[in-house]
C-alpha positions as CSV (number, residue, x, y, z in Angstrom):
1,M,-126.8,162.0,48.0
2,A,-127.4,158.6,47.8
3,K,-130.5,157.4,48.5
4,K,-131.0,155.8,52.5
5,S,-131.9,152.0,52.2
6,N,-135.6,151.2,53.6
7,L,-134.3,147.8,54.7
8,S,-134.4,146.8,58.2
9,P,-130.9,145.3,59.3
10,Q,-132.4,142.1,58.9
11,F,-133.4,142.0,55.6
12,S,-130.2,143.7,54.7
13,G,-127.9,140.8,56.0
14,T,-130.1,138.6,53.9
15,T,-129.2,140.6,50.9
16,V,-125.4,139.7,51.6
17,D,-126.1,136.2,52.2
18,I,-127.7,135.8,49.0
19,R,-124.9,137.6,47.4
20,R,-122.4,135.7,49.1
21,S,-124.2,132.1,48.1
22,F,-124.5,133.7,44.8
23,Q,-120.7,134.3,44.6
24,S,-120.0,130.6,45.8
25,L,-122.4,128.8,43.3
26,I,-120.2,130.7,40.4
27,A,-116.9,129.5,42.2
28,L,-118.5,125.9,42.0
29,L,-119.1,126.4,38.6
30,A,-116.2,127.6,37.5
31,A,-114.0,124.5,39.0
32,A,-116.4,122.2,37.4
33,L,-115.6,123.6,34.2
34,V,-111.6,123.3,35.3
35,V,-112.4,119.5,35.9
36,G,-114.1,118.9,33.1
37,A,-111.4,120.4,31.0
38,V,-108.9,118.1,32.6
39,Y,-111.1,115.1,31.7
40,L,-111.2,116.1,28.1
41,T,-107.1,116.7,28.6
42,A,-106.9,113.2,29.7
43,E,-109.3,111.6,27.3
44,S,-107.7,113.0,24.3
45,G,-104.3,112.6,25.1
46,Y,-102.0,113.4,28.2
47,L,-102.6,113.7,31.5
48,V,-99.9,115.3,33.7
49,Q,-100.3,113.9,37.4
50,E,-98.6,117.0,38.8
51,D,-97.0,120.3,37.8
52,D,-93.4,119.1,37.5
53,E,-91.1,118.2,34.8
54,N,-89.9,115.1,36.9
55,V,-93.2,113.4,37.5
56,V,-94.7,110.1,35.7
57,Q,-96.7,111.3,32.8
58,R,-99.4,109.0,31.9
59,R,-100.5,108.8,28.3
60,S,-104.0,108.0,27.8
61,T,-105.5,105.6,24.9
62,G,-108.8,106.4,25.9
63,N,-109.4,102.7,26.7
64,E,-108.3,102.6,30.3
65,S,-110.9,101.6,32.6
66,S,-111.2,103.6,35.9
67,E,-109.9,101.0,37.7
68,N,-106.6,100.6,36.0
69,T,-105.2,103.5,36.6
70,R,-101.9,102.4,38.1
71,C,-98.7,103.2,35.6
72,D,-96.6,100.2,35.4
73,L,-93.0,101.3,34.5
74,F,-91.6,97.7,34.3
75,S,-94.2,97.0,31.4
76,G,-92.8,98.5,28.0
77,K,-90.4,98.5,25.2
78,W,-86.8,99.9,24.1
79,V,-86.6,102.9,21.9
80,Y,-83.6,103.8,20.0
81,D,-82.5,107.6,21.2
82,N,-78.9,108.6,20.2
83,E,-79.8,112.1,20.9
84,S,-80.8,111.7,25.0
85,Y,-78.6,108.6,25.6
86,P,-76.4,107.6,26.8
87,L,-76.6,109.7,30.0
88,Y,-72.8,110.1,30.6
89,K,-69.5,108.8,28.7
90,D,-67.9,106.1,30.1
91,Y,-64.5,108.0,29.5
92,E,-65.9,110.6,31.5
93,C,-66.7,109.2,34.4
94,K,-63.7,109.0,36.8
95,F,-64.9,106.2,38.9
96,M,-66.2,104.0,36.0
97,S,-65.4,99.9,36.5
98,D,-62.7,98.5,34.0
99,Q,-65.2,95.0,34.4
100,L,-67.7,97.2,32.8
101,A,-66.2,99.4,30.6
102,C,-66.8,97.7,27.5
103,G,-66.0,100.9,25.0
104,K,-62.6,101.3,27.0
105,F,-61.7,97.3,26.2
106,G,-62.3,97.4,22.6
107,R,-66.0,97.3,21.9
108,K,-67.0,99.1,18.8
109,D,-70.8,98.3,18.2
110,L,-71.9,101.2,20.8
111,D,-75.3,100.9,19.8
112,Y,-76.4,99.1,23.0
113,Q,-75.7,102.8,24.6
114,H,-78.7,104.3,22.7
115,W,-81.8,102.9,23.9
116,R,-84.4,104.2,26.6
117,W,-86.8,102.5,28.1
118,Q,-90.3,103.6,27.3
119,P,-93.2,102.5,29.7
120,H,-96.5,101.6,27.4
121,H,-98.9,104.1,29.3
122,C,-96.6,106.9,30.9
123,D,-92.8,108.3,30.8
124,L,-90.2,107.8,33.3
125,P,-88.9,111.2,34.7
126,R,-86.0,112.7,33.1
127,F,-82.8,111.6,36.0
128,N,-81.9,115.0,37.7
129,A,-78.7,114.5,39.2
130,T,-78.6,117.8,41.1
131,A,-82.2,117.0,42.2
132,L,-81.3,113.8,43.6
133,L,-78.0,115.1,45.2
134,E,-80.2,117.7,47.0
135,R,-82.8,114.7,48.1
136,L,-79.6,112.8,49.5
137,R,-78.2,115.9,51.6
138,N,-76.6,114.7,54.8
139,K,-77.8,111.1,54.0
140,R,-76.7,107.9,53.1
141,L,-77.8,105.7,49.8
142,V,-76.6,102.2,50.4
143,F,-76.6,99.4,47.5
144,V,-76.2,95.9,49.4
145,G,-75.6,92.8,47.4
146,D,-73.7,91.3,44.8
147,S,-71.6,92.3,41.9
148,L,-74.7,93.2,39.9
149,N,-75.8,95.5,42.7
150,R,-72.0,97.0,42.4
151,G,-72.7,97.5,38.7
152,Q,-75.7,99.6,39.7
153,W,-73.9,101.2,42.2
154,V,-70.9,102.3,39.9
155,S,-74.0,103.6,37.4
156,M,-75.4,105.7,39.9
157,V,-71.9,107.3,40.7
158,C,-71.4,108.1,37.2
159,L,-75.0,109.6,36.7
160,L,-74.1,111.8,40.2
161,E,-70.5,112.8,40.0
162,K,-70.8,114.7,36.5
163,A,-72.6,117.3,38.4
164,I,-70.1,117.6,41.3
165,P,-66.7,119.7,40.6
166,P,-64.1,117.7,41.1
167,R,-62.5,118.7,44.0
168,L,-65.9,118.1,45.9
169,K,-66.1,114.4,45.4
170,Y,-64.0,111.4,46.6
171,M,-63.9,107.6,46.8
172,H,-63.1,105.9,49.5
173,N,-62.6,102.3,50.1
174,N,-61.8,101.2,53.9
175,G,-60.3,97.8,52.8
176,S,-63.5,96.0,53.7
177,S,-66.7,95.2,51.9
178,L,-67.8,99.1,52.2
179,I,-66.9,101.3,49.6
180,T,-68.0,105.1,50.0
181,F,-68.6,107.7,47.2
182,K,-69.1,111.2,49.0
183,A,-70.2,114.4,47.4
184,K,-68.6,116.8,50.2
185,E,-70.9,120.0,49.2
186,Y,-74.2,117.9,50.0
187,N,-72.3,115.8,52.9
188,A,-74.1,112.8,51.1
189,K,-73.1,109.1,50.8
190,I,-73.4,106.8,47.9
191,E,-72.1,103.6,48.9
192,F,-72.1,99.7,48.2
193,Y,-71.6,96.9,50.7
194,W,-70.4,93.7,49.3
195,A,-73.2,90.9,50.6
196,P,-73.7,88.6,47.8
197,L,-76.0,86.3,49.8
198,L,-77.3,89.1,52.1
199,V,-76.7,86.6,55.2
200,E,-73.3,85.8,56.7
201,S,-71.4,83.1,54.5
202,N,-68.0,82.0,53.4
203,S,-68.2,83.9,50.4
204,D,-68.1,87.5,52.5
205,D,-64.6,88.6,51.2
206,P,-64.9,91.2,48.7
207,V,-62.0,89.7,46.8
208,N,-61.5,86.3,47.4
209,H,-65.2,84.8,47.5
210,R,-65.2,82.5,44.1
211,L,-65.8,79.3,46.3
212,P,-67.4,76.2,44.8
213,D,-68.3,74.8,48.3
214,R,-70.7,77.8,49.2
215,I,-71.5,77.7,53.1
216,V,-74.3,80.1,54.6
217,R,-75.1,80.9,58.0
218,A,-79.0,81.2,56.7
219,Q,-79.7,83.2,60.4
220,A,-77.3,85.5,60.7
221,I,-77.2,88.5,59.1
222,E,-75.4,90.8,62.0
223,K,-72.1,90.9,60.3
224,H,-73.3,92.5,57.6
225,A,-76.2,94.9,58.9
226,R,-74.4,96.9,61.3
227,H,-72.9,98.6,58.4
228,W,-75.8,99.8,56.9
229,T,-78.1,100.2,60.0
230,N,-78.6,103.7,59.7
231,A,-78.7,104.3,55.9
232,D,-81.7,106.7,54.7
233,I,-82.0,104.4,51.5
234,L,-81.5,100.8,51.0
235,I,-81.1,98.8,48.0
236,F,-81.0,95.4,48.1
237,N,-80.3,92.3,45.9
238,T,-79.5,88.7,46.0
239,Y,-80.1,86.0,43.3
240,L,-77.5,84.4,41.3
241,W,-75.4,83.1,44.0
242,W,-78.0,81.2,45.5
243,R,-78.6,79.0,41.9
244,R,-77.5,75.6,42.3
245,P,-79.4,72.9,43.5
246,Q,-78.5,72.8,47.0
247,M,-76.9,75.3,49.4
248,K,-74.7,74.0,52.1
249,I,-76.4,75.7,55.6
250,L,-74.3,76.2,59.1
251,W,-75.8,76.3,62.1
252,G,-73.0,77.3,64.2
253,S,-70.2,79.9,63.8
254,F,-67.5,79.7,61.2
255,N,-64.8,80.3,64.0
256,T,-65.9,77.1,65.8
257,S,-65.6,73.6,65.4
258,D,-69.1,72.4,66.9
259,G,-71.1,73.8,64.0
260,I,-74.1,71.8,62.2
261,Y,-73.9,71.6,58.4
262,K,-76.8,70.4,56.1
263,K,-77.6,70.7,52.3
264,V,-80.8,72.1,51.9
265,D,-82.7,72.8,48.7
266,M,-81.6,76.1,47.0
267,S,-85.5,77.3,47.4
268,R,-85.8,76.8,50.8
269,S,-82.4,78.0,51.7
270,Y,-83.3,81.0,49.8
271,E,-86.5,81.4,51.7
272,M,-84.6,81.2,55.0
273,A,-82.0,83.7,54.5
274,L,-85.2,86.1,53.2
275,K,-86.8,85.6,56.4
276,T,-83.8,86.6,58.4
277,W,-83.4,89.5,56.3
278,S,-87.0,90.4,56.7
279,D,-87.0,90.1,60.4
280,W,-83.8,92.2,60.7
281,L,-85.5,95.0,58.7
282,E,-88.7,94.8,60.7
283,I,-86.9,95.2,64.2
284,H,-84.5,97.9,63.0
285,V,-85.2,99.9,60.4
286,N,-86.5,103.6,61.2
287,R,-89.8,103.2,59.2
288,S,-90.3,107.3,59.2
289,K,-86.5,107.4,57.8
290,T,-85.6,104.6,55.7
291,Q,-87.1,103.9,52.0
292,L,-86.1,100.4,51.3
293,F,-85.8,99.0,47.8
294,F,-85.3,95.0,46.4
295,M,-83.9,94.8,42.9
296,S,-85.4,91.6,41.2
297,M,-83.4,89.2,39.5
298,S,-80.7,90.5,36.7
299,P,-81.2,87.9,33.7
300,T,-78.2,86.0,32.1
301,H,-77.7,85.3,28.4
302,E,-75.7,82.2,28.2
303,R,-77.5,80.0,25.8
304,S,-77.9,81.5,22.3
305,E,-80.7,78.7,21.5
306,E,-83.1,80.5,24.0
307,W,-83.4,83.1,21.2
308,G,-83.6,81.0,18.4
309,K,-79.8,80.3,17.4
310,S,-77.5,77.2,17.2
311,E,-76.6,75.9,20.3
312,G,-73.3,76.0,21.9
313,G,-73.4,80.0,21.7
314,N,-73.9,82.8,24.3
315,C,-74.1,86.6,23.9
316,Y,-70.8,86.9,22.4
317,A,-70.8,88.9,19.2
318,E,-74.6,89.6,20.0
319,T,-75.3,93.3,18.4
320,D,-79.0,92.9,18.4
321,M,-81.7,92.8,21.3
322,I,-84.3,90.4,21.6
323,T,-87.5,91.8,20.2
324,Q,-90.2,89.0,21.1
325,E,-92.9,91.0,23.3
326,G,-92.8,89.0,26.7
327,Y,-89.6,87.1,25.9
328,R,-88.1,85.5,29.0
329,G,-85.2,83.4,28.9
330,K,-83.8,80.3,31.2
331,G,-81.4,83.1,33.0
332,T,-84.3,83.8,35.4
333,D,-85.7,81.8,38.0
334,P,-89.4,82.5,38.6
335,K,-89.9,80.4,41.6
336,M,-87.2,82.5,43.3
337,M,-88.8,85.6,42.2
338,Q,-92.1,84.7,44.1
339,I,-90.5,84.0,47.3
340,V,-88.9,87.5,47.2
341,E,-92.5,88.9,46.6
342,N,-94.1,86.9,49.2
343,T,-91.2,88.0,51.8
344,I,-91.9,91.7,50.8
345,N,-95.8,91.0,51.1
346,E,-95.3,89.8,54.5
347,L,-93.4,92.6,55.6
348,Q,-96.1,94.8,54.1
349,K,-98.7,93.0,56.4
350,R,-96.3,94.0,59.6
351,G,-96.2,97.5,58.4
352,L,-93.1,98.0,56.6
353,N,-93.2,98.9,52.8
354,V,-90.1,97.4,50.7
355,Q,-90.6,98.5,47.1
356,M,-89.4,95.8,44.3
357,I,-88.1,97.4,41.4
358,N,-89.0,94.8,38.7
359,I,-86.0,94.8,36.2
360,T,-86.3,91.1,34.9
361,Q,-88.3,91.2,32.2
362,L,-87.0,94.7,30.3
363,S,-83.6,93.4,30.9
364,D,-84.0,90.2,29.3
365,Y,-84.5,91.7,26.0
366,R,-81.0,92.9,26.0
367,K,-79.1,90.2,25.1
368,E,-76.5,92.4,23.5
369,A,-75.7,94.4,26.3
370,H,-73.6,92.3,28.2
371,P,-69.7,93.1,28.3
372,S,-68.8,89.6,26.7
373,I,-65.4,89.8,26.1
374,Y,-64.9,93.5,26.4
375,R,-63.6,94.1,29.8
376,K,-60.7,93.9,32.0
377,Q,-59.9,90.3,33.1
378,W,-59.5,89.2,36.6
379,E,-56.5,87.0,34.9
380,P,-54.7,86.7,32.3
381,L,-56.4,84.9,29.5
382,T,-55.1,81.6,28.3
383,E,-54.1,80.8,24.9
384,E,-57.2,78.2,24.4
385,Q,-59.2,81.0,26.0
386,I,-58.0,83.6,23.3
387,S,-58.7,81.1,20.7
388,N,-62.2,80.5,22.2
389,P,-64.0,83.6,23.3
390,L,-67.2,82.1,23.7
391,G,-65.6,80.4,26.8
392,Y,-64.8,83.4,28.6
393,A,-67.6,86.1,27.3
394,D,-69.0,87.3,30.4
395,C,-73.0,87.1,29.7
396,I,-73.8,88.0,33.3
397,H,-72.9,91.7,33.9
398,W,-73.8,94.8,32.1
399,C,-71.7,97.2,30.0
400,L,-71.9,100.8,31.3
401,P,-73.1,103.1,30.3
402,G,-76.1,100.7,30.0
403,I,-78.9,98.8,31.2
404,P,-77.9,99.8,34.9
405,D,-78.6,103.4,34.2
406,V,-82.3,102.4,33.3
407,W,-82.4,100.4,36.7
408,N,-81.1,103.9,38.5
409,E,-83.9,105.8,36.2
410,L,-86.7,103.5,37.6
411,L,-85.1,103.8,41.6
412,Y,-85.2,107.5,40.8
413,A,-89.1,107.7,39.8
414,Y,-89.5,105.6,43.2
415,I,-87.4,107.7,45.6
416,F,-89.2,110.4,44.7
417,N,-92.2,108.9,44.9
418,Y,-93.4,109.9,41.3
419,V,-95.0,106.6,40.8
420,T,-99.1,106.7,42.2
421,N,-101.5,104.5,42.7
């Protein structure tokens, strides 16, 4: 027979409380040991922020201060990787653009396809086409801007379409500025909308737009914006089309004769257009629904003297990247980039978050990754052009597979919020 306790109910309850307190103390000690182990792991080498194969992983060197914990995906180096890259084959992508398919049009040196961007203190998440398609189920992802943004859109389509059966994907061009790729099983749309200056201009025709006398309505954006009002993810860019000393601004309509035209310095006209763009976003964007991104300027490589070669050359025949760390050529304009940053910061103060994807520095190293002469030409080449390839080499756009795939890897990390402060 068990011995009956002589303790009163009051003291018996106290014993239970002491036991519970002791168990709580043990649990706290165990938790402290786990935290200590994680700290030691971080100090010794690798700290994984989440238990997910796609998170941004931070590599610790032991020298970082506790205040400097942000992973800067845009600061890093290019690493040769011919096992994992390219992420797709150009001839396998049904929707590849002939303006970007360098291998198809005769380029033999394909090493430019095998470079991976490696941030200094962390790793990019692996691009998972199925995961992104699932995220885009019943949604619209829309690229808005010029031909560089269109190249990034083509890259995104090629990255995604290999995960979709042939009969469950299609491309639709409605004959205007909007082109739609649809993944039927997911009811997901990946679209491109041609608006090279974001605001209304006389260059808005997606085919006939190369006008020397460029005119913009810097305070009018509704013509374009109505096509992407309800998008779930919006990726904007605008840069090269503004690169001239002055821009002709129209106050009024292209359809009437009583408008006022005035030439305005480029930086001021660019600022005016971005103000119109940002005001539209502030008023019309559903902040609980839409993710917003702005791609920074894509550099050009049209002057070989900038990387130590003789004058008069460009990216033609270049097969090696620039290895000088921190290189910044004259194919970019820091003042314009600052205007974008200021505009985005003002939106942030007004409660609207637009994330800039800074592709400028990492792309500036890659002088060898442009189409050069290896692309379909808009018009038949003249004998003079054929005899002088430098004269028609494309040193603005990028071969695919190539640099825009990395831009999309960066975008992928931000869409999934894998970058933390």
